[in-house]
VOBA-1610 file (N, C-alpha, C; in pm, whole numbers, padded with zeros to 5 digits, always signed):
BEGIN
Unk+00083-00118+00000Unk+00000+00000+00000Unk+00085+00121+00000Unk+00050+00214-00042Unk+00127+00331-00046Unk+00088+00423+00054Unk+00009+00392-00010Unk+00078+00415+00087Unk+00145+00518+00025Unk+00135+00575-00098Unk+00160+00674-00172Unk+00173+00769-00222Unk+00180+01194-00286Unk+00184+01207-00425Unk+00314+01244-00465Unk+00282+01314-00538Unk+00409+01346-00592Unk+00390+01429-00715Unk+00470+01499-00793Unk+00444+01601-00894Unk+00383+01541-01020Unk+00291+01606-01082Unk+00218+01551-01196Unk+00299+01562-01324Unk+00304+01453-01402Unk+00369+01462-01533Unk+00266+01460-01643Unk+00302+01514-01755Unk+00208+01527-01864Unk+00172+01391-01920Unk+00050+01380-01966Unk+00004+01255-02026Unk-00017+01282-02173Unk+00056+01208-02255Unk+00048+01234-02397Unk-00009+01116-02471Unk-00084+01144-02578Unk-00136+01038-02662Unk-00174+01100-02794Unk-00190+01016-02895Unk-00229+01063-03027Unk-00380+01053-03040Unk-00441+01163-03076Unk-00585+01162-03099Unk-00666+01183-02974Unk-00620+01131-02859Unk-00697+01145-02735Unk-00601+01158-02620Unk-00632+01246-02526Unk-00550+01262-02408Unk-00626+01208-02290Unk-00556+01130-02209Unk-00617+01078-02087Unk-00541+01139-01971Unk-00607+01218-01892Unk-00544+01273-01772Unk-00628+01233-01654Unk-00587+01129-01587Unk-00671+01071-01483Unk-00603+01084-01349Unk-00677+01127-01251Unk-00629+01126-01114Unk-00749+01099-01026Unk-00728+01100-00893Unk-00831+01054-00800Unk-00970+01106-00817Unk-01005+01208-00742Unk-01143+01248-00726Unk-01203+01301-00854Unk-01314+01245-00894Unk-01385+01295-01012Unk-01326+01248-01143Unk-01223+01163-01139Unk-01160+01120-01263Unk-01244+01015-01332Unk-01223+01003-01461Unk-01291+00898-01536Unk-01244+00762-01488Unk-01324+00660-01509Unk-01291+00525-01467Unk-01201+00460-01570Unk-01072+00447-01536Unk-00974+00395-01630Unk-01005+00252-01670Unk-01071+00177-01582Unk-01097+00037-01613Unk-01196+00022-01726Unk-01262+00130-01765Unk-01360+00123-01873Unk-01315+00199-01996Unk-01189+00248-01994Unk-01140+00324-02108Unk-01008+00265-02157Unk-01000+00241-02283Unk-00876+00187-02339Unk-00780+00299-02374Unk-00652+00275-02353Unk-00550+00366-02402Unk-00552+00365-02554Unk-00515+00476-02617Unk-00507+00477-02764Unk-00405+00376-02817Unk-00308+00336-02731Unk-00202+00248-02777Unk-00212+00107-02722Unk-00271+00091-02604Unk-00268-00039-02537Unk-00327-00148-02627Unk-00254-00257-02637Unk-00298-00375-02712Unk-00319-00348-02861Unk-00259-00244-02914Unk-00272-00217-03057Unk-00192-00322-03134Unk-00259-00397-03218Unk-00195-00509-03287Unk-00077-00461-03371Unk+00039-00518-03345Unk+00157-00489-03425Unk+00223-00356-03395Unk+00163-00274-03313Unk+00221-00143-03285Unk+00333-00157-03183Unk+00442-00087-03206Unk+00554-00091-03113Unk+00534+00019-03010Unk+00440-00005-02920Unk+00404+00094-02820Unk+00397+00028-02683Unk+00413+00108-02581Unk+00403+00064-02442Unk+00319+00166-02366Unk+00229+00118-02282Unk+00148+00207-02200Unk+00188+00188-02053Unk+00237+00294-01991Unk+00284+00289-01854Unk+00191+00365-01761Unk+00160+00305-01649Unk+00085+00374-01544Unk+00181+00465-01469Unk+00144+00591-01455Unk+00227+00687-01382Unk+00161+00716-01248Unk+00221+00670-01139Unk+00169+00701-01007Unk+00198+00847-00975Unk+00123+00901-00882Unk+00125+01046-00864Unk+00246+01098-00788Unk+00320+01011-00718Unk+00434+01061-00642Unk+00558+01069-00730Unk+00647+01159-00694Unk+00757+01193-00784Unk+00858+01080-00800Unk+00874+00996-00699Unk+00965+00883-00712Unk+00922+00790-00824Unk+00792+00761-00829Unk+00740+00676-00936Unk+00749+00746-01070Unk+00732+00877-01070Unk+00745+00952-01195Unk+00889+00950-01246Unk+00985+00945-01153Unk+01125+00933-01193Unk+01149+00798-01260Unk+01092+00691-01203Unk+01103+00558-01265Unk+01053+00562-01409Unk+00933+00617-01425Unk+00869+00619-01557Unk+00946+00707-01654Unk+00996+00821-01605Unk+01067+00914-01693Unk+01190+00848-01756Unk+01268+00779-01674Unk+01389+00715-01725Unk+01353+00597-01815Unk+01254+00517-01773Unk+01212+00404-01857Unk+01159+00453-01990Unk+01077+00558-01988Unk+01020+00611-02112Unk+01129+00661-02207Unk+01223+00735-02153Unk+01329+00791-02238Unk+01407+00680-02309Unk+01439+00577-02235Unk+01517+00468-02294Unk+01434+00382-02389Unk+01307+00360-02356Unk+01219+00287-02448Unk+01210+00359-02581Unk+01200+00490-02577Unk+01185+00569-02698Unk+01316+00581-02775Unk+01423+00616-02705Unk+01546+00654-02772Unk+01645+00539-02794Unk+01632+00433-02718Unk+01721+00318-02736Unk+01652+00200-02804Unk+01521+00184-02779Unk+01452+00067-02832Unk+01346+00102-02936Unk+01323+00231-02961Unk+01234+00272-03068Unk+01085+00255-03043Unk+01044+00258-02917Unk+00902+00245-02884Unk+00837+00382-02871Unk+00709+00385-02894Unk+00628+00500-02860Unk+00566+00469-02724Unk+00567+00566-02634Unk+00524+00542-02497Unk+00402+00628-02464Unk+00300+00561-02416Unk+00179+00628-02368Unk+00181+00623-02217Unk+00154+00734-02151Unk+00152+00740-02005Unk+00012+00777-01957Unk-00032+00710-01854Unk-00163+00739-01795Unk-00147+00753-01645Unk-00185+00868-01590Unk-00180+00887-01446Unk-00310+00839-01384Unk-00297+00756-01283Unk-00413+00692-01223Unk-00379+00654-01080Unk-00477+00654-00993Unk-00454+00622-00852Unk-00414+00476-00834Unk-00365+00445-00715Unk-00304+00315-00689Unk-00392+00194-00719Unk-00508+00187-00655Unk-00592+00068-00672Unk-00653+00059-00812Unk-00709+00167-00867Unk-00759+00159-01005Unk-00651+00120-01106Unk-00526+00150-01076Unk-00418+00111-01166Unk-00408-00040-01178Unk-00435-00110-01070Unk-00434-00257-01074Unk-00547-00309-01163Unk-00665-00249-01150Unk-00778-00290-01235Unk-00744-00268-01381Unk-00686-00152-01411Unk-00650-00120-01549Unk-00543-00214-01602Unk-00447-00248-01518Unk-00340-00338-01559Unk-00395-00477-01588Unk-00486-00523-01505Unk-00546-00655-01525Unk-00620-00662-01658Unk-00688-00556-01695Unk-00769-00554-01816Unk-00689-00517-01940Unk-00559-00493-01927Unk-00477-00459-02041Unk-00488-00316-02085Unk-00546-00230-02001Unk-00555-00088-02036Unk-00419-00022-02022Unk-00336-00074-01932Unk-00196-00033-01924Unk-00112-00160-01923Unk+00015-00146-01959Unk+00104-00261-01968Unk+00185-00285-01842Unk+00218-00176-01770Unk+00307-00193-01656Unk+00285-00086-01551Unk+00298-00127-01425Unk+00310-00037-01311Unk+00456-00044-01268Unk+00523+00069-01266Unk+00666+00070-01242Unk+00705+00080-01095Unk+00607+00112-01008Unk+00640+00119-00866Unk+00516+00095-00782Unk+00513-00017-00714Unk+00401-00051-00627Unk+00452-00074-00485Unk+00378-00019-00388Unk+00419-00027-00249Unk+00349-00139-00171Unk+00281-00226-00241Unk+00219-00340-00174Unk+00069-00326-00162Unk-00004-00410-00236Unk-00150-00415-00230Unk-00192-00562-00221Unk-00191-00619-00102Unk-00217-00763-00086Unk-00348-00811-00147Unk-00453-00731-00133Unk-00583-00774-00187Unk-00578-00785-00339Unk-00517-00686-00403Unk-00508-00689-00549Unk-00411-00798-00597Unk-00305-00820-00522Unk-00211-00927-00557Unk-00281-01063-00554Unk-00362-01083-00451Unk-00434-01210-00440Unk-00531-01227-00556Unk-00606-01121-00587Unk-00710-01130-00689Unk-00651-01148-00829Unk-00553-01065-00863Unk-00508-01060-01002Unk-00384-01146-01031Unk-00294-01156-00934Unk-00172-01234-00956Unk-00196-01382-00927Unk-00255-01410-00811Unk-00270-01550-00769Unk-00397-01616-00823Unk-00509-01543-00821Unk-00636-01605-00861Unk-00660-01594-01012Unk-00670-01475-01063Unk-00703-01456-01204Unk-00582-01473-01297Unk-00463-01451-01241Unk-00338-01465-01319Unk-00335-01371-01440Unk-00395-01256-01426Unk-00394-01155-01533Unk-00280-01056-01517Unk-00213-01061-01402Unk-00100-00974-01372Unk+00014-01062-01322Unk+00137-01027-01362Unk+00253-01102-01315Unk+00354-01005-01252Unk+00431-01052-01154Unk+00535-00967-01096Unk+00640-00932-01200Unk+00690-00808-01194Unk+00790-00763-01289Unk+00927-00744-01228Unk+00942-00784-01100Unk+01071-00773-01034Unk+01084-00650-00946Unk+01191-00646-00868Unk+01216-00534-00778Unk+01251-00407-00855Unk+01207-00294-00800Unk+01252-00164-00852Unk+01397-00140-00810Unk+01436-00200-00697Unk+01570-00180-00643Unk+01571-00087-00524Unk+01453-00041-00485Unk+01437+00058-00379Unk+01346-00001-00271Unk+01383+00020-00145Unk+01297-00021-00035Unk+01222+00100+00018Unk+01090+00090+00021Unk+01008+00201+00067Unk+00967+00185+00212Unk+00954+00295+00280Unk+00906+00292+00419Unk+00825+00417+00447Unk+00707+00397+00500Unk+00620+00507+00542Unk+00629+00520+00694Unk+00618+00641+00741Unk+00620+00662+00885Unk+00565+00799+00920Unk+00568+00828+01048Unk+00533+00961+01097Unk+00663+01033+01133Unk+00673+01157+01090Unk+00798+01231+01107Unk+00773+01368+01168Unk+00871+01412+01246Unk+00875+01549+01297Unk+01004+01612+01246Unk+01009+01744+01236Unk+01134+01807+01192Unk+01245+01780+01293Unk+01364+01755+01242Unk+01476+01722+01330Unk+01506+01836+01426Unk+01485+01961+01385Unk+01510+02072+01476Unk+01418+02065+01597Unk+01298+02011+01581Unk+01207+01996+01696Unk+01246+01874+01779Unk+01285+01766+01713Unk+01323+01644+01784Unk+01447+01667+01871Unk+01538+01752+01827Unk+01658+01780+01906Unk+01623+01853+02035Unk+01523+01938+02029Unk+01480+02012+02149Unk+01392+01926+02239Unk+01319+01833+02178Unk+01224+01749+02253Unk+01244+01603+02210Unk+01353+01541+02252Unk+01386+01406+02202Unk+01282+01300+02233Unk+01203+01319+02337Unk+01104+01216+02370Unk+00983+01217+02276Unk+00975+01317+02186Unk+00863+01322+02091Unk+00874+01208+01990Unk+00991+01148+01978Unk+01009+01041+01881Unk+00953+00907+01928Unk+00898+00902+02049Unk+00825+00785+02099Unk+00677+00816+02093Unk+00600+00734+02020Unk+00458+00763+02001Unk+00383+00781+02132Unk+00431+00717+02239Unk+00362+00726+02368Unk+00363+00869+02423Unk+00452+00953+02371Unk+00462+01090+02420Unk+00396+01191+02328Unk+00334+01144+02220Unk+00277+01238+02123Unk+00168+01325+02184Unk+00084+01269+02270Unk-00024+01350+02328Unk+00031+01465+02411Unk+00149+01448+02465Unk+00214+01553+02544Unk+00240+01676+02458Unk+00259+01654+02327Unk+00293+01764+02236Unk+00178+01803+02142Unk+00061+01746+02165Unk-00051+01769+02073Unk-00081+01917+02056Unk-00076+01993+02166Unk-00109+02135+02155Unk-00011+02211+02068Unk+00114+02164+02061Unk+00214+02233+01978Unk+00196+02200+01829Unk+00124+02092+01800Unk+00100+02052+01662Unk-00038+02094+01611Unk-00111+02171+01690Unk-00243+02216+01648Unk-00234+02316+01533Unk-00335+02310+01445Unk-00348+02407+01337Unk-00495+02446+01327Unk-00523+02543+01243Unk-00663+02583+01225Unk-00745+02469+01167Unk-00680+02380+01089Unk-00752+02267+01028Unk-00778+02155+01127Unk-00695+02142+01231Unk-00712+02030+01324Unk-00792+02067+01448Unk-00829+02193+01460Unk-00913+02234+01573Unk-00840+02224+01706Unk-00904+02158+01804Unk-00844+02149+01938Unk-00754+02027+01953Unk-00725+01959+01842Unk-00636+01844+01845Unk-00506+01876+01770Unk-00407+01793+01790Unk-00285+01807+01713Unk-00309+01764+01569Unk-00233+01819+01477Unk-00249+01783+01337Unk-00148+01676+01296Unk-00197+01569+01236Unk-00114+01472+01166Unk-00140+01497+01018Unk-00041+01553+00950Unk-00059+01592+00811Unk-00035+01474+00718Unk-00134+01442+00636Unk-00122+01342+00532Unk-00121+01411+00396Unk-00098+01334+00291Unk-00088+01391+00158Unk-00219+01388+00083Unk-00229+01295-00011Unk-00350+01284-00091Unk-00450+01188-00025Unk-00579+01222-00027Unk-00680+01128+00025Unk-00683+00996-00051Unk-00623+00993-00171Unk-00623+00870-00249Unk-00520+00769-00201Unk-00426+00811-00115Unk-00326+00719-00064Unk-00392+00615+00026Unk-00339+00495+00022Unk-00385+00391+00114Unk-00299+00402+00239Unk-00356+00452+00348Unk-00280+00469+00471Unk-00355+00409+00589Unk-00281+00393+00699Unk-00340+00342+00823Unk-00359+00452+00926Unk-00338+00577+00889Unk-00323+00682+00988Unk-00447+00708+01073Unk-00564+00712+01011Unk-00684+00737+01091Unk-00707+00626+01192Unk-00686+00502+01151Unk-00703+00389+01243Unk-00598+00393+01355Unk-00474+00429+01318Unk-00369+00437+01419Unk-00399+00544+01524Unk-00445+00660+01479Unk-00479+00767+01572Unk-00587+00721+01669Unk-00687+00653+01616Unk-00797+00606+01700Unk-00753+00492+01792Unk-00684+00394+01738Unk-00651+00275+01816Unk-00541+00298+01918Unk-00456+00398+01892Unk-00352+00431+01990Unk-00396+00543+02084Unk-00523+00583+02071Unk-00583+00684+02158Unk-00502+00814+02158Unk-00475+00862+02038Unk-00396+00984+02024Unk-00487+01105+02000Unk-00450+01215+02059Unk-00531+01337+02053Unk-00492+01417+01927Unk-00514+01351+01811Unk-00473+01410+01684Unk-00584+01395+01581Unk-00578+01484+01482Unk-00670+01480+01368Unk-00587+01466+01241Unk-00624+01367+01157Unk-00557+01352+01029Unk-00610+01459+00933Unk-00522+01539+00880Unk-00559+01647+00789Unk-00485+01625+00657Unk-00560+01619+00548Unk-00501+01593+00417Unk-00459+01723+00349Unk-00333+01728+00305Unk-00286+01844+00231Unk-00347+01848+00092Unk-00379+01731+00036Unk-00443+01723-00094Unk-00359+01656-00200Unk-00228+01668-00190Unk-00137+01608-00287Unk+00002+01608-00227Unk+00094+01536-00290Unk+00232+01538-00244Unk+00290+01678-00256Unk+00263+01743-00369Unk+00317+01878-00390Unk+00268+01974-00284Unk+00139+01967-00249Unk+00083+02055-00146Unk+00143+02024-00009Unk+00164+01895+00017Unk+00223+01854+00144Unk+00367+01905+00155Unk+00442+01893+00047Unk+00580+01944+00045Unk+00582+02094+00071Unk+00491+02166+00008Unk+00484+02311+00028Unk+00461+02345+00174Unk+00367+02273+00238Unk+00338+02299+00379Unk+00457+02266+00467Unk+00523+02153+00440Unk+00641+02116+00519Unk+00748+02223+00507Unk+00772+02270+00384Unk+00875+02372+00364Unk+00837+02503+00434Unk+00708+02535+00436Unk+00664+02657+00504Unk+00684+02645+00655Unk+00650+02530+00711Unk+00674+02507+00854Unk+00823+02518+00884Unk+00905+02454+00801Unk+01049+02451+00827Unk+01111+02590+00816Unk+01064+02669+00723Unk+01119+02804+00705Unk+01100+02887+00831Unk+00989+02863+00900Unk+00961+02937+01023Unk+00999+02859+01148Unk+01062+02743+01128Unk+01105+02657+01240Unk+00989+02619+01331Unk+00874+02596+01271Unk+00756+02555+01347Unk+00751+02403+01360Unk+00691+02353+01466Unk+00677+02208+01481Unk+00567+02154+01390Unk+00583+02032+01343Unk+00479+01965+01266Unk+00497+01814+01279Unk+00389+01743+01260Unk+00390+01597+01256Unk+00328+01556+01124Unk+00400+01475+01047Unk+00352+01444+00913Unk+00374+01298+00877Unk+00281+01245+00804Unk+00299+01119+00732Unk+00400+01147+00621Unk+00504+01064+00612Unk+00602+01083+00505Unk+00668+00950+00475Unk+00757+00947+00383Unk+00806+00818+00334Unk+00946+00833+00275Unk+01012+00721+00272Unk+01142+00708+00208Unk+01131+00601+00100Unk+01201+00620-00013Unk+01289+00731-00047Unk+01211+00857-00084Unk+01267+00971-00052Unk+01205+01098-00084Unk+01311+01207-00077Unk+01321+01285-00183Unk+01427+01385-00193Unk+01417+01495-00088Unk+01297+01519-00031Unk+01277+01632+00059Unk+01362+01621+00186Unk+01399+01499+00225Unk+01482+01484+00344Unk+01614+01561+00330Unk+01660+01579+00206Unk+01784+01652+00184Unk+01768+01801+00214Unk+01647+01853+00199Unk+01622+01995+00224Unk+01566+02020+00364Unk+01480+01930+00410Unk+01419+01943+00543Unk+01447+01814+00620Unk+01551+01810+00701Unk+01579+01689+00780Unk+01462+01659+00874Unk+01420+01534+00873Unk+01309+01491+00958Unk+01347+01364+01032Unk+01290+01346+01151Unk+01318+01232+01237Unk+01191+01152+01256Unk+01202+01021+01242Unk+01083+00936+01250Unk+01038+00916+01395Unk+00907+00919+01413Unk+00846+00884+01541Unk+00832+00732+01546Unk+00877+00670+01651Unk+00870+00524+01663Unk+00730+00481+01705Unk+00659+00420+01612Unk+00529+00361+01641Unk+00551+00219+01693Unk+00448+00154+01748Unk+00466+00015+01792Unk+00524-00071+01680Unk+00615-00159+01715Unk+00692-00236+01617Unk+00602-00312+01520Unk+00640-00307+01394Unk+00569-00385+01293Unk+00607-00532+01304Unk+00506-00617+01306Unk+00525-00761+01302Unk+00433-00818+01195Unk+00478-00922+01129Unk+00401-00982+01021Unk+00258-01009+01066Unk+00162-00956+00989Unk+00021-00979+01020Unk-00042-00876+01110Unk+00038-00784+01167Unk-00019-00686+01260Unk-00111-00587+01190Unk-00100-00580+01057Unk-00184-00489+00981Unk-00292-00563+00901Unk-00318-00689+00940Unk-00414-00771+00865Unk-00554-00714+00868Unk-00593-00658+00981Unk-00724-00595+00995Unk-00703-00445+01003Unk-00728-00372+00894Unk-00702-00227+00892Unk-00773-00151+01004Unk-00888-00200+01046Unk-00965-00129+01148Unk-00902-00141+01287Unk-00821-00245+01307Unk-00766-00271+01440Unk-00616-00247+01448Unk-00559-00195+01343Unk-00415-00182+01336Unk-00358-00092+01446Unk-00247-00137+01505Unk-00180-00062+01611Unk-00029-00063+01593Unk+00018-00088+01472Unk+00163-00103+01453Unk+00215-00011+01343Unk+00346-00002+01337Unk+00413+00081+01237Unk+00395+00024+01098Unk+00430+00103+01000Unk+00430+00056+00862Unk+00554-00031+00837Unk+00544-00128+00747Unk+00659-00214+00718Unk+00760-00146+00628Unk+00876-00206+00617Unk+00973-00169+00513Unk+00942-00258+00393Unk+00916-00198+00279Unk+00863-00270+00163Unk+00955-00259+00042Unk+01014-00370-00003Unk+01086-00365-00130Unk+00987-00334-00243Unk+01005-00223-00311Unk+00909-00178-00411Unk+00916-00266-00535Unk+00798-00292-00594Unk+00786-00391-00700Unk+00728-00331-00828Unk+00760-00397-00940Unk+00697-00367-01069Unk+00597-00480-01097Unk+00491-00444-01169Unk+00392-00544-01210Unk+00355-00521-01356Unk+00336-00633-01430Unk+00304-00627-01571Unk+00173-00697-01600Unk+00101-00648-01700Unk-00009-00725-01754Unk+00047-00858-01804Unk-00024-00968-01779Unk+00030-01101-01811Unk+00057-01117-01961Unk-00033-01067-02045Unk-00012-01077-02190Unk+00109-00995-02234Unk+00124-00877-02175Unk+00241-00794-02209Unk+00369-00862-02166Unk+00370-00922-02048Unk+00490-00990-02000Unk+00532-01102-02095Unk+00433-01168-02154Unk+00460-01282-02243Unk+00494-01237-02385Unk+00423-01135-02433Unk+00433-01097-02575Unk+00490-00957-02597Unk+00539-00894-02491Unk+00584-00754-02502Unk+00723-00735-02558Unk+00789-00843-02595Unk+00917-00833-02663Unk+01023-00759-02585Unk+01098-00675-02657Unk+01209-00603-02595Unk+01162-00510-02483Unk+01045-00452-02499Unk+00995-00360-02397Unk+00975-00432-02264Unk+00912-00550-02268Unk+00889-00626-02147Unk+01021-00670-02084Unk+01115-00713-02168Unk+01245-00756-02117Unk+01319-00639-02052Unk+01314-00523-02117Unk+01380-00405-02063Unk+01321-00363-01929Unk+01188-00357-01921Unk+01123-00313-01798Unk+01149-00412-01685Unk+01158-00539-01716Unk+01190-00638-01614Unk+01332-00616-01562Unk+01424-00577-01650Unk+01563-00554-01611Unk+01583-00422-01536Unk+01488-00331-01550Unk+01500-00197-01490Unk+01512-00212-01338Unk+01623-00164-01284Unk+01644-00172-01139Unk+01752-00072-01102Unk+01718+00021-01012Unk+01817+00120-00973Unk+01812+00143-00822Unk+01895+00235-00774Unk+01908+00255-00630Unk+01822+00371-00580Unk+01810+00379-00449Unk+01741+00492-00388Unk+01809+00623-00424Unk+01942+00623-00426Unk+02016+00745-00462Unk+01988+00786-00606Unk+01981+00688-00697Unk+01948+00719-00836Unk+01810+00781-00847Unk+01713+00718-00782Unk+01576+00769-00789Unk+01565+00909-00729Unk+01629+00928-00614Unk+01623+01059-00551Unk+01688+01167-00637Unk+01794+01131-00709Unk+01861+01229-00795Unk+01766+01279-00904Unk+01694+01188-00967Unk+01600+01228-01072Unk+01480+01299-01011Unk+01432+01250-00897Unk+01316+01312-00831Unk+01346+01456-00793Unk+01467+01479-00743Unk+01506+01615-00702Unk+01507+01709-00822Unk+01554+01660-00936Unk+01555+01743-01056Unk+01414+01780-01099Unk+01322+01684-01086Unk+01184+01709-01129Unk+01111+01801-01031Unk+01117+01765-00903Unk+01033+01835-00805Unk+01092+01963-00752Unk+01223+01966-00733Unk+01285+02083-00672Unk+01346+02177-00775Unk+01414+02121-00874Unk+01477+02205-00976Unk+01382+02238-01091Unk+01262+02178-01085Unk+01154+02207-01181Unk+01192+02172-01325Unk+01273+02070-01341Unk+01304+02021-01475Unk+01188+01933-01522Unk+01169+01924-01651Unk+01068+01832-01703Unk+01116+01690-01676Unk+01023+01595-01659Unk+01067+01456-01639Unk+01161+01408-01749Unk+01133+01450-01873Unk+01216+01407-01985Unk+01358+01463-01973Unk+01371+01590-01937Unk+01503+01650-01922Unk+01579+01590-01803Unk+01505+01562-01695Unk+01569+01501-01578Unk+01621+01362-01612Unk+01539+01285-01684Unk+01581+01152-01726Unk+01704+01159-01816Unk+01701+01252-01910Unk+01814+01268-02004Unk+01942+01300-01929Unk+01932+01386-01827Unk+02051+01424-01751Unk+02107+01304-01674Unk+02019+01227-01612Unk+02066+01110-01537Unk+02125+01006-01631Unk+02060+00983-01742Unk+02106+00883-01839Unk+02245+00920-01894Unk+02269+01048-01916Unk+02399+01092-01968Unk+02512+01062-01870Unk+02480+01064-01740Unk+02581+01042-01636Unk+02600+00895-01600Unk+02504+00809-01637Unk+02505+00672-01585Unk+02490+00565-01694Unk+02572+00572-01799Unk+02554+00475-01908Unk+02573+00330-01865Unk+02666+00305-01773Unk+02692+00166-01733Unk+02570+00104-01666Unk+02494+00186-01595Unk+02378+00133-01525Unk+02266+00098-01622Unk+02227+00194-01706Unk+02110+00169-01790Unk+02139+00076-01905Unk+02263+00070-01951Unk+02294-00022-02061Unk+02277-00167-02019Unk+02291-00192-01889Unk+02272-00330-01841Unk+02126-00372-01843Unk+02036-00274-01857Unk+01892-00307-01862Unk+01846-00345-02003Unk+01923-00307-02102Unk+01880-00331-02240Unk+01882-00480-02271Unk+01784-00528-02347Unk+01781-00670-02383Unk+01906-00708-02461Unk+01958-00827-02433Unk+02080-00874-02499Unk+02047-00923-02642
//
C-alpha cells in the first residue's frame, strides 16, 4: 500500500488525451488507451503514479524505451488501486512502482493470473510519521509515540481544531493513519494536504519558520535533503499486525518496491517487457532524478536525459541482450 503524491507529469497520446487522477476522474478500467494492445504497434502504456519517485522511474524508462529501443510510450496517471484494475484488463502494460497491495495481488496475480510480478525496482520504501529534526533535538522524547499526546497542543493548526495535526498527503493514498490515531488513543486529527506537492509546500513553510509539525512521510524521498526529519517510533511492525485495517496498532513495514506487468504484455511484449523487467536502480538514483523534477523544476524528460547521460553503465545493463 502506499501508501503513496508526488508532482504531476504530462500525459500524452495521439488523438486522445487521458489525464486521470483521484477524485472525479474517469474510470480507467472502462477506457482503453489509444495504444494499449494495438496489434503490431511498437508501443508501451505505462501507469504513472502520482508521487515523484514513481514519476522518476517512468521518466527514465520512457526515455530509454523511446530513444534506445524505438518504442512510442503512452503514459496514464491513475490512482493506486484503479491502476491494478486497469493493468489486469490490459488498459496499461506496466506499473513501475508498487508499495504493496495484498488484496489486489491475491485477486489478479494469484487467482485470475492476469498480472505477473515484474521484479524489484531496487528501492525499499518505508512510510512513517515524522517530525522536523530541529524539533526532535529540542524534545527528544517526541520520537516515541507514547509521548505524542504531550505535544498535541504544539502541533495544532486551524484545520485540526483542538487536536494536534497529523498531516497526510492525498486522500487517495492507502494509509493506516486514521485507524492508528484512534486505536492508539492519540489526541490528533488527520488532515489531508491534498497532494504530495501541497504537502511538500506545507512542510517547507513550517520549516522556514522553524515551526513544529507531525507528518505522514516516506522514504525514499528527496525532501529529506532539504528538510531533515526524524521518525516517530510507532509500535513495532510484526508480520500480520496490519491484517485488519480497522484494528491496526503497529508501524508501517519496510517494503521492497515492486513492478507489475499485464500477463499478456509480460509474455508478448518483446524487448519492452524484457527491458522493464531488467530496470532496477538505487534509492540514490531515484532521488537524484526526483530532485531534478520536483525541486529544480526540470521536465521529467530532461531530468531523465541528464541522469542517463551520467550513468551509461547502469542503464545499458537493462537493455535486452
